[in-house]
Steps between C-alpha positions, in 0.01 A plus 500: 500500500721695262539874481255676266593657170252736334504603134273745328494387138359712220496497125412736218451415133364655195498483130405678177388378156532719189252399231662594166199363314258211539767238440825645642558564875806601703503402870714622795459371854706548819477401869686544828425287807648360819461164663604359835753221527353149479458303825762235407757767425421730792576249776853363536391153613132470569534130597737573792445861610314822449795717382439734213754607236666834602385828327206348307374735233221473251588417137440771238373409153505746204373396159439663163356343184407629163417387155283483195168317442348427155137402465424432141230274353738216396800572731534580867844572644664642807868603569575595865829583659549511881749581772440402868741590776494329841695660785577409860388137484568251782569125475588240765646158411581217736775249432799318646812717493819303450727774654311507831386134501144589588171595349467874442240753420633713223309828469549727194395862515515776238408272205435708186374339173405634157262334254513631150325344202292510192178315441345454145174342411311465174182320375420484129173393341599281207147437380276191468504456871879495533707740716862519608657632819849593594640611835851593613612602852869604513628602834814574705468467881815582690620603840608863516660521846752326723282396799634462857496159662471424872524139625388380843528157656168318459465358848639805676500877454880507432582732215763334265519756219390859498439713187696280254499633151328268248634545149195418294464825303410428137423135571168375358200459737379144493122508460428278199569559129582860419415450138199312360360466150187341365334461152159346444244407238130492584197388318139577605222321309162660436357177648620598849826305532855617509856367488836665571875424519774700661880460477678658804867574570645602836857640548735694723431279809755552779582326823437685831846591635656430842579831664776349713698414183500873386700625802866590561526206735401253234762647268778505749834388349336435165679674215275733301422391142589131562262214411430453875423875535251478208336184625428657838350825362331379185125438479380200312254557217278210422426398139186634328210260455208448270144372548203432272143541630176405323135560605150451354144560607138499418201711612141385511214750517258317719206724404498325161431170673293613801240747383381576856826680578434875484853626547790418259674202661818318370689188580871522423744212460873565494800269464860607522841331494793699632856396396374265230858396406568402860814716543643387832796732504296797631643666815271724701720564805877480540734624773859466616554312816536744792787301660843604380843355548697787659810282554567421131275759346336217295143588385440146379562316826 
């Protein structure tokens, strides 16, 4: 049985909307909350022992968003900007460490991140059953601190590294595309069927970085500014990708056929095809290998 950690988490959020008139609104929301470390990050190696990461603290999340909303008869639109700051995060990774020739548990503490972005959406009524939509989400998610790393041997409690500085400040957080765009055309028939088509584009997709590569040890005897130096510290950006989605549907009002039904009852049929053009170059998850050649400082080995 492990020692017990206790966290009292709390959150507060609120917002206000200013109604300029019946069509124009201005919105401002904010929140502050805390959350306990996740189980898989709190324990050093739950498969071998009950040791907890030293000095566990709860993560703090602060967020502010604001924007403009338009509600007109033929056009609906929203423009929202946001900033979210995460402080004191914890992350534990497990991999084979080439320098120590053993599996290690690499615990990072003091992880700070900032998400900043802009979200835009619009829907226009084109008449005769046609409408168009456009959506854009433009974000920048980066680390804003230099966490400390502690490595312990996996099958023992031997501490191999203590409070090693991880130089990941300003590196992008890898959590999917940080920019996404979509435009669509829709048709809704008065005879209760519809069809739609959306063209989507995803960009600013980054690989999850290896913290052991962003240390002084990994850069030992490597000349700053050289091609090798850049290859160790650089973060790979994956190419943007495009997809095309289509959907259609029909709705039957069963009351028209079955007169004994007293309540309005509908039967809906929907058909959708995602990625119609069969783009097979999409990448959803990418990460650097956690092993690193400390002898030759070669990130590609």
